[in-house]
MDAnalysis code that builds the backbone (N, CA, C; Angstrom):
import MDAnalysis as mda
import numpy as np

u = mda.Universe.empty(642, n_residues=214, atom_resindex=np.repeat(np.arange(214), 3), trajectory=True)
u.add_TopologyAttr("name", ["N", "CA", "C"] * 214)
u.add_TopologyAttr("resid", np.arange(1, 215))
u.add_TopologyAttr("resname", ["MET", "ASN", "LYS", "VAL", "LEU", "PRO", "SER", "LEU", "LEU", "ALA", "SER", "ASP", "PHE", "SER", "LYS", "LEU", "GLY", "GLU", "ASP", "ILE", "LYS", "THR", "MET", "GLU", "ASP", "ALA", "GLY", "ALA", "ASP", "ILE", "PHE", "HIS", "LEU", "ASP", "ILE", "MET", "ASP", "GLY", "GLN", "PHE", "VAL", "PRO", "ASN", "ILE", "SER", "TYR", "GLY", "LEU", "PRO", "VAL", "VAL", "GLU", "ALA", "ILE", "SER", "LYS", "SER", "SER", "SER", "ILE", "PRO", "LEU", "ASP", "VAL", "HIS", "LEU", "MET", "THR", "LEU", "ASN", "PRO", "ASP", "GLN", "PHE", "VAL", "ASP", "GLU", "PHE", "LYS", "ALA", "TYR", "GLY", "VAL", "ASP", "MET", "LEU", "SER", "PHE", "HIS", "ILE", "GLU", "ALA", "THR", "ASP", "HIS", "PRO", "HIS", "ARG", "VAL", "ILE", "GLN", "LEU", "ILE", "LYS", "SER", "LYS", "GLY", "MET", "LYS", "ALA", "GLY", "ILE", "ALA", "LEU", "ASN", "PRO", "HIS", "THR", "PRO", "VAL", "VAL", "SER", "VAL", "LYS", "HIS", "LEU", "LEU", "ASN", "ASP", "VAL", "ASP", "PHE", "VAL", "LEU", "ILE", "MET", "THR", "VAL", "ASN", "PRO", "GLY", "PHE", "GLY", "GLY", "GLN", "SER", "PHE", "ILE", "GLU", "GLU", "GLY", "LEU", "VAL", "LYS", "ILE", "ALA", "GLU", "LEU", "ASP", "ARG", "VAL", "LYS", "LYS", "GLU", "LYS", "ASN", "LEU", "THR", "PHE", "ASP", "ILE", "GLU", "VAL", "ASP", "GLY", "GLY", "ILE", "ASN", "ASN", "ASP", "THR", "ALA", "LYS", "LEU", "CYS", "LYS", "ASP", "GLN", "GLY", "ALA", "ASN", "LEU", "LEU", "VAL", "SER", "GLY", "SER", "PHE", "LEU", "PHE", "ARG", "ALA", "GLU", "ASP", "LYS", "LYS", "ALA", "THR", "ILE", "GLU", "GLU", "LEU", "ARG", "ARG"])
u.atoms.positions = np.array([
    [-181.813, 56.741, -125.225],
    [-181.316, 55.871, -124.159],
    [-179.801, 55.736, -124.241],
    [-179.130, 55.885, -123.107],
    [-177.678, 55.742, -123.076],
    [-177.287, 54.265, -123.140],
    [-176.231, 53.990, -123.898],
    [-175.725, 52.621, -124.012],
    [-174.221, 52.606, -123.761],
    [-173.745, 51.490, -123.199],
    [-172.325, 51.336, -122.871],
    [-171.714, 50.280, -123.788],
    [-170.577, 50.649, -124.384],
    [-169.906, 49.788, -125.357],
    [-168.499, 49.463, -124.863],
    [-168.265, 48.290, -124.286],
    [-166.904, 47.920, -123.915],
    [-166.018, 47.835, -125.163],
    [-164.853, 48.447, -125.086],
    [-163.900, 48.385, -126.188],
    [-163.014, 47.151, -126.024],
    [-163.167, 46.199, -126.923],
    [-162.456, 44.927, -126.773],
    [-160.953, 45.057, -126.989],
    [-160.493, 46.202, -127.457],
    [-159.052, 46.418, -127.556],
    [-158.407, 46.390, -126.176],
    [-159.192, 46.676, -125.133],
    [-158.677, 46.692, -123.756],
    [-158.805, 45.337, -123.071],
    [-159.338, 44.350, -123.774],
    [-159.495, 43.026, -123.161],
    [-158.168, 42.277, -123.142],
    [-158.147, 41.162, -122.437],
    [-156.997, 40.262, -122.425],
    [-157.191, 39.286, -123.580],
    [-156.420, 39.446, -124.645],
    [-156.637, 38.632, -125.845],
    [-156.413, 37.146, -125.594],
    [-155.689, 36.817, -124.526],
    [-155.456, 35.396, -124.230],
    [-156.707, 34.733, -123.656],
    [-157.667, 35.537, -123.229],
    [-158.938, 34.997, -122.721],
    [-160.104, 35.854, -123.218],
    [-160.075, 36.102, -124.503],
    [-161.056, 36.994, -125.121],
    [-162.480, 36.479, -124.925],
    [-162.680, 35.178, -125.102],
    [-164.017, 34.614, -124.921],
    [-164.550, 34.822, -123.522],
    [-163.675, 34.666, -122.515],
    [-164.087, 34.886, -121.126],
    [-164.466, 36.343, -120.891],
    [-163.655, 37.246, -121.444],
    [-163.935, 38.675, -121.265],
    [-165.255, 39.063, -121.921],
    [-165.539, 38.480, -123.075],
    [-166.806, 38.757, -123.758],
    [-167.975, 38.329, -122.878],
    [-167.898, 37.133, -122.338],
    [-168.981, 36.633, -121.484],
    [-169.131, 37.479, -120.219],
    [-167.995, 37.860, -119.626],
    [-168.027, 38.694, -118.420],
    [-168.754, 40.007, -118.684],
    [-168.437, 40.646, -119.804],
    [-169.065, 41.923, -120.126],
    [-170.548, 41.760, -120.470],
    [-170.875, 40.684, -121.133],
    [-172.289, 40.433, -121.430],
    [-173.073, 40.208, -120.137],
    [-172.496, 39.420, -119.238],
    [-173.160, 39.154, -117.958],
    [-173.301, 40.428, -117.125],
    [-172.363, 41.366, -117.326],
    [-172.388, 42.630, -116.576],
    [-173.380, 43.634, -117.166],
    [-173.959, 43.300, -118.318],
    [-174.992, 44.166, -118.882],
    [-174.551, 45.076, -120.013],
    [-173.398, 44.774, -120.644],
    [-172.951, 45.597, -121.768],
    [-173.995, 45.595, -122.879],
    [-174.108, 46.718, -123.583],
    [-175.110, 46.857, -124.641],
    [-174.589, 46.435, -126.011],
    [-173.356, 46.826, -126.309],
    [-172.767, 46.631, -127.637],
    [-171.270, 46.466, -127.438],
    [-170.616, 45.613, -128.223],
    [-169.150, 45.538, -128.196],
    [-168.567, 46.452, -129.272],
    [-167.517, 47.186, -128.889],
    [-166.826, 48.113, -129.787],
    [-165.499, 47.496, -130.220],
    [-165.285, 47.412, -131.525],
    [-164.068, 46.811, -132.072],
    [-163.322, 47.838, -132.899],
    [-162.077, 48.103, -132.530],
    [-161.229, 49.035, -133.274],
    [-160.364, 48.261, -134.261],
    [-160.527, 48.580, -135.544],
    [-159.738, 47.933, -136.591],
    [-158.705, 48.935, -137.099],
    [-157.421, 48.622, -136.917],
    [-156.333, 49.530, -137.291],
    [-155.434, 48.855, -138.323],
    [-154.984, 49.647, -139.304],
    [-154.216, 49.065, -140.412],
    [-152.735, 49.425, -140.411],
    [-152.284, 50.207, -139.417],
    [-150.877, 50.594, -139.385],
    [-150.533, 51.684, -140.381],
    [-151.517, 52.177, -141.116],
    [-151.294, 53.242, -142.100],
    [-152.092, 54.491, -141.739],
    [-153.398, 54.332, -141.551],
    [-154.202, 55.478, -141.136],
    [-153.848, 55.895, -139.721],
    [-153.549, 54.920, -138.875],
    [-153.032, 55.156, -137.521],
    [-151.765, 54.328, -137.338],
    [-150.854, 54.761, -136.455],
    [-149.566, 54.076, -136.307],
    [-149.636, 52.847, -135.410],
    [-150.588, 51.985, -135.681],
    [-150.710, 50.769, -134.880],
    [-151.519, 49.760, -135.678],
    [-151.426, 48.497, -135.318],
    [-152.222, 47.443, -135.936],
    [-152.942, 46.717, -134.812],
    [-154.238, 46.505, -134.969],
    [-154.994, 45.807, -133.922],
    [-155.249, 44.379, -134.365],
    [-156.500, 44.038, -134.632],
    [-156.801, 42.680, -135.062],
    [-157.515, 42.721, -136.403],
    [-157.472, 41.597, -137.095],
    [-158.038, 41.535, -138.431],
    [-159.332, 40.744, -138.475],
    [-159.722, 40.386, -139.674],
    [-161.011, 39.744, -139.902],
    [-161.198, 38.412, -139.174],
    [-160.184, 37.557, -139.064],
    [-160.402, 36.302, -138.337],
    [-160.783, 36.515, -136.875],
    [-160.221, 37.540, -136.242],
    [-160.573, 37.831, -134.844],
    [-161.993, 38.385, -134.762],
    [-162.358, 39.236, -135.715],
    [-163.728, 39.743, -135.748],
    [-164.711, 38.586, -135.902],
    [-164.378, 37.648, -136.758],
    [-165.240, 36.485, -136.956],
    [-165.379, 35.691, -135.659],
    [-164.265, 35.494, -134.948],
    [-164.297, 34.755, -133.682],
    [-165.143, 35.487, -132.640],
    [-164.992, 36.814, -132.581],
    [-165.791, 37.615, -131.646],
    [-167.272, 37.480, -131.969],
    [-167.598, 37.527, -133.258],
    [-169.006, 37.455, -133.651],
    [-169.628, 36.119, -133.258],
    [-168.827, 35.057, -133.261],
    [-169.343, 33.744, -132.874],
    [-169.525, 33.626, -131.364],
    [-168.746, 34.405, -130.609],
    [-168.808, 34.329, -129.150],
    [-169.824, 35.296, -128.553],
    [-170.131, 36.369, -129.288],
    [-170.950, 37.448, -128.743],
    [-172.431, 37.237, -129.033],
    [-173.255, 37.631, -128.058],
    [-174.706, 37.590, -128.256],
    [-175.309, 38.994, -128.279],
    [-174.457, 40.019, -128.218],
    [-174.927, 41.400, -128.307],
    [-174.367, 42.022, -129.580],
    [-174.913, 43.162, -130.032],
    [-174.457, 43.769, -131.289],
    [-172.970, 44.128, -131.281],
    [-172.411, 44.228, -132.493],
    [-171.006, 44.595, -132.675],
    [-170.912, 45.921, -133.417],
    [-170.055, 46.797, -132.903],
    [-169.814, 48.113, -133.472],
    [-168.354, 48.170, -133.902],
    [-168.103, 48.198, -135.205],
    [-166.730, 48.212, -135.718],
    [-166.344, 49.630, -136.119],
    [-165.218, 50.078, -135.576],
    [-164.660, 51.401, -135.878],
    [-163.421, 51.190, -136.742],
    [-163.517, 51.594, -138.003],
    [-162.408, 51.426, -138.941],
    [-161.452, 52.610, -138.858],
    [-160.251, 52.349, -138.366],
    [-159.175, 53.340, -138.418],
    [-158.245, 52.888, -139.537],
    [-158.804, 52.888, -140.743],
    [-158.101, 52.310, -141.894],
    [-158.305, 53.185, -143.117],
    [-157.385, 53.056, -144.060],
    [-157.609, 53.609, -145.380],
    [-158.544, 52.662, -146.140],
    [-159.143, 53.156, -147.203],
    [-160.054, 52.342, -148.027],
    [-161.101, 51.636, -147.170],
    [-161.939, 52.380, -146.459],
    [-162.879, 51.768, -145.523],
    [-163.940, 50.889, -146.181],
    [-164.101, 51.019, -147.491],
    [-165.090, 50.192, -148.182],
    [-164.562, 48.795, -148.521],
    [-163.301, 48.544, -148.187],
    [-162.615, 47.342, -148.664],
    [-163.229, 46.030, -148.173],
    [-163.649, 45.997, -146.898],
    [-164.119, 44.736, -146.327],
    [-165.549, 44.827, -145.781],
    [-166.350, 45.694, -146.368],
    [-167.722, 45.869, -145.888],
    [-168.500, 44.559, -145.953],
    [-168.361, 43.826, -147.034],
    [-169.083, 42.553, -147.175],
    [-168.706, 41.567, -146.082],
    [-167.411, 41.507, -145.758],
    [-166.958, 40.570, -144.725],
    [-167.514, 40.950, -143.353],
    [-167.516, 42.238, -143.046],
    [-168.063, 42.650, -141.750],
    [-169.544, 42.308, -141.657],
    [-170.269, 42.498, -142.736],
    [-171.676, 42.121, -142.741],
    [-171.819, 40.617, -142.519],
    [-170.992, 39.823, -143.184],
    [-171.057, 38.369, -143.063],
    [-170.772, 37.904, -141.635],
    [-169.971, 38.683, -140.894],
    [-169.630, 38.323, -139.522],
    [-170.628, 38.894, -138.512],
    [-171.713, 39.451, -138.995],
    [-172.776, 39.885, -138.101],
    [-172.559, 41.245, -137.464],
    [-171.671, 42.074, -138.043],
    [-171.457, 43.428, -137.507],
    [-172.711, 44.264, -137.725],
    [-173.110, 45.011, -136.707],
    [-174.339, 45.808, -136.754],
    [-174.082, 47.272, -137.080],
    [-172.925, 47.792, -136.633],
    [-172.592, 49.201, -136.817],
    [-171.181, 49.299, -137.366],
    [-170.984, 50.154, -138.380],
    [-169.670, 50.273, -139.010],
    [-169.385, 51.751, -139.265],
    [-168.287, 52.231, -138.667],
    [-167.925, 53.641, -138.846],
    [-166.532, 53.756, -139.449],
    [-166.307, 54.882, -140.121],
    [-165.009, 55.156, -140.745],
    [-164.717, 56.640, -140.602],
    [-163.469, 57.021, -140.864],
    [-163.042, 58.405, -140.699],
    [-163.216, 59.186, -141.998],
    [-163.648, 60.429, -141.849],
    [-163.889, 61.281, -143.006],
    [-162.611, 61.448, -143.835],
    [-161.446, 61.410, -143.178],
    [-160.176, 61.591, -143.902],
    [-159.741, 60.349, -144.674],
    [-160.405, 59.222, -144.449],
    [-159.939, 57.948, -144.998],
    [-160.398, 57.676, -146.423],
    [-161.280, 58.526, -146.955],
    [-161.797, 58.285, -148.301],
    [-162.165, 59.605, -148.967],
    [-162.088, 59.623, -150.276],
    [-162.547, 60.790, -151.037],
    [-164.034, 60.721, -151.335],
    [-164.654, 59.598, -151.001],
    [-166.055, 59.394, -151.350],
    [-166.855, 58.902, -150.144],
    [-166.954, 59.716, -149.088],
    [-167.616, 59.256, -147.868],
    [-169.090, 58.902, -148.064],
    [-169.783, 59.672, -148.894],
    [-171.211, 59.387, -149.089],
    [-171.396, 58.020, -149.742],
    [-170.537, 57.691, -150.674],
    [-170.605, 56.387, -151.326],
    [-170.381, 55.259, -150.321],
    [-169.420, 55.454, -149.405],
    [-169.142, 54.427, -148.392],
    [-170.344, 54.270, -147.452],
    [-170.940, 55.386, -147.062],
    [-172.133, 55.336, -146.205],
    [-173.249, 54.555, -146.888],
    [-173.478, 54.850, -148.157],
    [-174.517, 54.141, -148.912],
    [-174.222, 52.645, -148.987],
    [-172.952, 52.307, -149.188],
    [-172.563, 50.894, -149.266],
    [-172.847, 50.179, -147.957],
    [-172.441, 50.794, -146.842],
    [-172.658, 50.180, -145.524],
    [-174.147, 49.971, -145.267],
    [-174.940, 50.994, -145.555],
    [-176.379, 50.903, -145.299],
    [-177.060, 49.907, -146.232],
    [-176.536, 49.770, -147.437],
    [-177.121, 48.824, -148.386],
    [-176.957, 47.381, -147.919],
    [-175.997, 47.154, -147.020],
    [-175.770, 45.817, -146.476],
    [-176.568, 45.572, -145.199],
    [-177.362, 46.574, -144.798],
    [-178.190, 46.402, -143.616],
    [-177.517, 46.753, -142.310],
    [-176.361, 47.433, -142.373],
    [-175.662, 47.870, -141.165],
    [-175.898, 49.359, -140.948],
    [-175.751, 49.800, -139.697],
    [-175.790, 51.224, -139.402],
    [-174.452, 51.845, -139.792],
    [-174.511, 52.992, -140.440],
    [-173.303, 53.653, -140.927],
    [-172.963, 54.851, -140.050],
    [-171.671, 54.947, -139.682],
    [-171.226, 56.054, -138.852],
    [-170.016, 56.746, -139.439],
    [-169.856, 58.006, -139.105],
    [-168.674, 58.768, -139.499],
    [-167.917, 59.163, -138.239],
    [-166.598, 59.018, -138.260],
    [-165.762, 59.257, -137.077],
    [-164.955, 60.537, -137.240],
    [-164.823, 61.279, -136.133],
    [-164.072, 62.529, -136.122],
    [-162.896, 62.428, -135.163],
    [-161.686, 62.625, -135.686],
    [-160.503, 62.718, -134.841],
    [-160.580, 63.984, -133.979],
    [-159.757, 64.060, -132.919],
    [-159.805, 65.261, -132.069],
    [-159.605, 66.576, -132.818],
    [-158.824, 66.546, -133.909],
    [-158.546, 67.792, -134.634],
    [-159.538, 68.048, -135.774],
    [-160.472, 67.126, -136.012],
    [-161.384, 67.244, -137.151],
    [-162.649, 67.991, -136.747],
    [-162.971, 69.096, -137.409],
    [-164.138, 69.884, -137.005],
    [-165.455, 69.253, -137.453],
    [-166.512, 69.565, -136.742],
    [-167.841, 69.055, -137.077],
    [-168.263, 69.497, -138.474],
    [-167.858, 70.702, -138.883],
    [-168.268, 71.224, -140.185],
    [-167.859, 70.305, -141.320],
    [-166.802, 69.511, -141.117],
    [-166.314, 68.627, -142.187],
    [-167.279, 67.489, -142.489],
    [-168.236, 67.235, -141.591],
    [-169.186, 66.138, -141.825],
    [-170.641, 66.618, -141.855],
    [-170.857, 67.928, -141.798],
    [-172.237, 68.442, -141.755],
    [-173.047, 67.989, -142.963],
    [-172.383, 67.851, -144.097],
    [-173.096, 67.441, -145.312],
    [-173.507, 65.976, -145.289],
    [-173.044, 65.223, -144.282],
    [-173.360, 63.802, -144.190],
    [-174.380, 63.481, -143.098],
    [-174.735, 64.457, -142.286],
    [-175.525, 64.177, -141.088],
    [-176.952, 63.719, -141.394],
    [-177.454, 64.035, -142.581],
    [-178.767, 63.531, -142.970],
    [-178.737, 62.040, -143.287],
    [-177.535, 61.524, -143.564],
    [-177.416, 60.153, -144.068],
    [-176.868, 59.161, -143.059],
    [-176.085, 59.620, -142.083],
    [-175.461, 58.678, -141.150],
    [-176.420, 58.294, -140.030],
    [-176.168, 57.138, -139.449],
    [-176.939, 56.670, -138.299],
    [-176.304, 57.101, -136.982],
    [-175.001, 57.345, -137.012],
    [-174.316, 57.812, -135.806],
    [-173.026, 58.532, -136.175],
    [-172.576, 59.382, -135.262],
    [-171.303, 60.089, -135.398],
    [-170.443, 59.701, -134.207],
    [-169.210, 59.301, -134.489],
    [-168.268, 58.890, -133.442],
    [-167.261, 60.004, -133.194],
    [-167.317, 60.574, -131.998],
    [-166.381, 61.621, -131.600],
    [-165.221, 60.980, -130.837],
    [-164.021, 61.128, -131.365],
    [-162.830, 60.627, -130.671],
    [-162.360, 61.674, -129.665],
    [-162.280, 61.273, -128.396],
    [-161.793, 62.182, -127.357],
    [-160.399, 61.774, -126.890],
    [-159.738, 60.965, -127.713],
    [-158.300, 60.716, -127.634],
    [-157.810, 60.615, -129.074],
    [-156.524, 60.669, -129.276],
    [-155.978, 60.454, -130.606],
    [-156.043, 58.968, -130.927],
    [-156.594, 58.594, -132.076],
    [-156.824, 57.182, -132.361],
    [-155.532, 56.402, -132.559],
    [-155.599, 55.128, -132.194],
    [-154.457, 54.246, -132.439],
    [-153.943, 53.522, -131.220],
    [-154.207, 54.064, -130.036],
    [-153.698, 53.455, -128.806],
    [-154.734, 53.597, -127.695],
    [-154.818, 52.593, -126.831],
    [-155.723, 52.658, -125.694],
    [-155.077, 53.342, -124.502],
    [-155.895, 53.617, -123.485],
    [-155.386, 54.118, -122.213],
    [-154.985, 55.574, -122.179],
    [-155.425, 56.385, -123.156],
    [-155.055, 57.800, -123.174],
    [-156.036, 58.637, -122.339],
    [-155.618, 59.872, -122.063],
    [-156.449, 60.783, -121.283],
    [-157.469, 61.494, -122.169],
    [-158.587, 61.798, -121.584],
    [-159.711, 62.453, -122.252],
    [-159.338, 63.858, -122.716],
    [-159.665, 64.185, -123.973],
    [-159.428, 65.521, -124.528],
    [-160.724, 66.316, -124.414],
    [-160.743, 67.301, -123.535],
    [-162.000, 67.985, -123.204],
    [-162.584, 68.807, -124.347],
    [-161.761, 69.160, -125.333],
    [-162.306, 69.909, -126.470],
    [-163.374, 69.110, -127.203],
    [-163.357, 67.783, -127.020],
    [-164.372, 66.950, -127.647],
    [-165.774, 67.289, -127.177],
    [-165.893, 67.826, -125.964],
    [-167.216, 68.192, -125.439],
    [-167.867, 69.290, -126.279],
    [-167.058, 70.187, -126.787],
    [-167.579, 71.263, -127.629],
    [-168.177, 70.682, -128.900],
    [-167.512, 69.672, -129.457],
    [-168.012, 69.046, -130.690],
    [-169.290, 68.260, -130.431],
    [-169.355, 67.590, -129.283],
    [-170.582, 66.866, -128.940],
    [-171.747, 67.842, -128.857],
    [-171.529, 68.963, -128.179],
    [-172.571, 69.976, -128.031],
    [-172.977, 70.552, -129.386],
    [-171.999, 70.782, -130.250],
    [-172.294, 71.319, -131.579],
    [-173.123, 70.326, -132.391],
    [-172.745, 69.065, -132.332],
    [-173.498, 68.021, -133.036],
    [-174.928, 67.924, -132.520],
    [-175.059, 67.957, -131.206],
    [-176.388, 67.863, -130.599],
    [-177.260, 69.047, -131.011],
    [-176.650, 70.199, -131.120],
    [-177.387, 71.395, -131.530],
    [-177.887, 71.255, -132.977],
    [-177.005, 70.799, -133.865],
    [-177.393, 70.591, -135.262],
    [-178.485, 69.530, -135.362],
    [-178.324, 68.476, -134.585],
    [-179.303, 67.377, -134.576],
    [-180.694, 67.891, -134.221],
    [-180.765, 68.725, -133.192],
    [-182.059, 69.245, -132.753],
    [-182.612, 70.270, -133.729],
    [-181.748, 71.137, -134.257],
    [-182.196, 72.168, -135.193],
    [-182.784, 71.566, -136.463],
    [-182.180, 70.476, -136.936],
    [-182.607, 69.851, -138.193],
    [-183.518, 68.648, -137.965],
    [-183.835, 68.389, -136.684],
    [-184.723, 67.273, -136.343],
    [-184.184, 65.949, -136.905],
    [-182.897, 65.704, -136.687],
    [-182.245, 64.485, -137.152],
    [-182.235, 63.443, -136.029],
    [-181.887, 62.228, -136.388],
    [-182.020, 61.123, -135.423],
    [-180.715, 60.371, -135.158],
    [-179.588, 60.857, -135.665],
    [-178.341, 60.112, -135.481],
    [-177.932, 60.061, -134.004],
    [-177.278, 58.967, -133.627],
    [-176.711, 58.833, -132.289],
    [-175.361, 59.530, -132.233],
    [-174.962, 59.931, -131.030],
    [-173.631, 60.522, -130.822],
    [-172.839, 59.586, -129.924],
    [-171.811, 59.008, -130.499],
    [-170.951, 58.046, -129.803],
    [-169.641, 58.739, -129.420],
    [-169.117, 58.399, -128.258],
    [-167.865, 58.997, -127.784],
    [-166.900, 57.890, -127.384],
    [-165.652, 58.040, -127.811],
    [-164.645, 57.018, -127.532],
    [-163.339, 57.692, -127.122],
    [-162.857, 57.335, -125.915],
    [-161.555, 57.838, -125.483],
    [-161.575, 58.433, -124.098],
    [-160.919, 57.754, -123.157],
    [-160.807, 58.297, -121.808],
    [-162.122, 58.351, -121.052],
    [-163.056, 57.449, -121.386],
    [-164.369, 57.498, -120.743],
    [-164.340, 56.785, -119.393],
    [-164.686, 57.541, -118.349],
    [-164.867, 56.995, -117.001],
    [-166.147, 57.611, -116.436],
    [-166.425, 57.403, -115.175],
    [-167.680, 57.922, -114.617],
    [-167.800, 59.442, -114.766],
    [-166.692, 60.141, -114.553],
    [-166.729, 61.608, -114.618],
    [-166.880, 62.116, -116.049],
    [-166.044, 61.602, -116.957],
    [-166.107, 62.086, -118.344],
    [-167.378, 61.611, -119.038],
    [-167.886, 60.446, -118.643],
    [-169.151, 59.968, -119.215],
    [-170.272, 60.954, -118.922],
    [-170.314, 61.448, -117.691],
    [-171.361, 62.413, -117.322],
    [-171.230, 63.692, -118.150],
    [-169.997, 64.167, -118.332],
    [-169.774, 65.373, -119.123],
    [-170.274, 65.179, -120.557],
    [-169.996, 64.007, -121.111],
    [-170.405, 63.719, -122.497],
    [-171.923, 63.609, -122.608],
    [-172.536, 62.914, -121.664],
    [-173.991, 62.760, -121.689],
    [-174.675, 64.113, -121.537],
    [-174.127, 64.969, -120.698],
    [-174.706, 66.300, -120.493],
    [-174.713, 67.120, -121.788],
    [-173.758, 66.833, -122.687],
    [-173.662, 67.576, -123.945],
    [-174.452, 66.914, -125.073],
    [-174.975, 65.704, -124.829],
    [-175.820, 65.078, -125.840],
    [-175.393, 63.717, -126.333],
    [-174.275, 63.192, -125.834],
    [-173.829, 61.864, -126.258],
    [-174.710, 60.785, -125.629],
    [-174.928, 59.695, -126.367],
    [-175.738, 58.605, -125.808],
    [-175.108, 57.225, -125.985],
    [-173.992, 57.125, -126.727],
    [-173.264, 55.871, -126.860],
    [-171.863, 56.085, -126.301],
    [-171.531, 55.349, -125.250],
    [-170.281, 55.585, -124.526],
    [-169.370, 54.367, -124.628],
    [-168.236, 54.562, -125.290],
    [-167.238, 53.495, -125.421],
    [-166.259, 53.601, -124.263],
    [-166.052, 52.490, -123.562],
    [-165.110, 52.500, -122.445],
    [-164.200, 51.282, -122.542],
    [-162.896, 51.531, -122.442],
    [-161.930, 50.453, -122.560],
    [-161.241, 50.135, -121.256],
    [-160.095, 50.730, -121.050],
    [-159.269, 50.427, -119.875],
    [-160.036, 50.611, -118.575],
    [-160.778, 51.703, -118.446],
    [-161.514, 51.985, -117.208],
    [-162.488, 50.859, -116.881],
    [-163.225, 50.409, -117.865],
    [-164.238, 49.383, -117.641],
    [-163.619, 48.017, -117.400],
    [-162.598, 47.662, -118.170],
    [-162.001, 46.335, -118.021],
    [-161.219, 46.191, -116.720],
    [-160.772, 47.314, -116.170],
    [-160.032, 47.258, -114.905],
    [-160.948, 47.345, -113.693],
    [-162.214, 47.634, -113.911],
    [-163.149, 47.815, -112.798],
    [-163.354, 46.514, -112.035],
    [-163.403, 46.599, -110.712],
    [-163.648, 45.417, -109.886],
    [-165.072, 44.908, -110.101],
    [-166.034, 45.815, -110.056],
    [-167.442, 45.465, -110.239],
    [-167.895, 46.022, -111.588],
    [-167.808, 45.186, -112.607],
    [-168.101, 45.654, -113.963],
    [-169.588, 45.959, -114.161],
    [-170.447, 45.209, -113.515],
    [-171.880, 45.458, -113.638],
    [-172.238, 46.835, -113.075],
    [-171.727, 47.136, -111.880],
    [-171.997, 48.432, -111.260],
    [-171.391, 49.561, -112.087],
    [-170.218, 49.314, -112.661],
    [-169.560, 50.341, -113.474],
    [-170.358, 50.633, -114.730],
    [-170.853, 49.595, -115.382],
    [-171.677, 49.788, -116.576],
    [-172.948, 50.550, -116.227],
    [-173.569, 50.188, -115.124],
    [-174.789, 50.873, -114.707],
    [-174.521, 52.351, -114.418],
    [-173.375, 52.637, -113.801],
    [-173.019, 54.022, -113.499],
    [-172.750, 54.810, -114.771],
    [-172.016, 54.200, -115.708],
    [-171.729, 54.869, -116.972],
    [-173.022, 55.163, -117.729],
    [-173.939, 54.221, -117.710],
    [-175.183, 54.381, -118.441],
    [-176.087, 55.428, -117.781],
    [-176.101, 55.448, -116.472],
    [-176.974, 56.364, -115.736],
    [-176.482, 57.802, -115.834],
])
């Protein structure tokens, strides 16, 4: 089943609670939170207190994408704040399998994220263990970028491996997702669609979510 994940990085932080309610009322499935440390990516987003506030306001699951070094650093805190899904980048640690085990041991779904330049082969050894793979179709660190079409090849490759090995991981896509690119991603096997600027700027958010999901 396809699911739509509004990226809260594109929300108006001065009325974050209102935006959360608006997206929930519009039928959003999961909220996507990008955590940036200014080191792994050249930007800083929000920290643990904001995640805690979001968790208190939200009634749908939370998906945290760590664009940080040392991704195992705050796993306990994310669990305490009710995060359901936690992903990190393969380049961010020398011990990805250990981080996956840690996340899953806390009862969260564990995901591995691939930058636009990172090949699928770099995570093939982890696909038996992860719950989802996050394909970045923009360079991480900033919102509002254009979709990188080479990501479609990686989605297709992942879907092929998934079917060949009879695996069950979800394929999540983040970056430049609109009605057109969402269809391209779904056609290649993606089922979790993160949308930021496009969705938050939409006049009819309910209709937009339904279109993205369909």
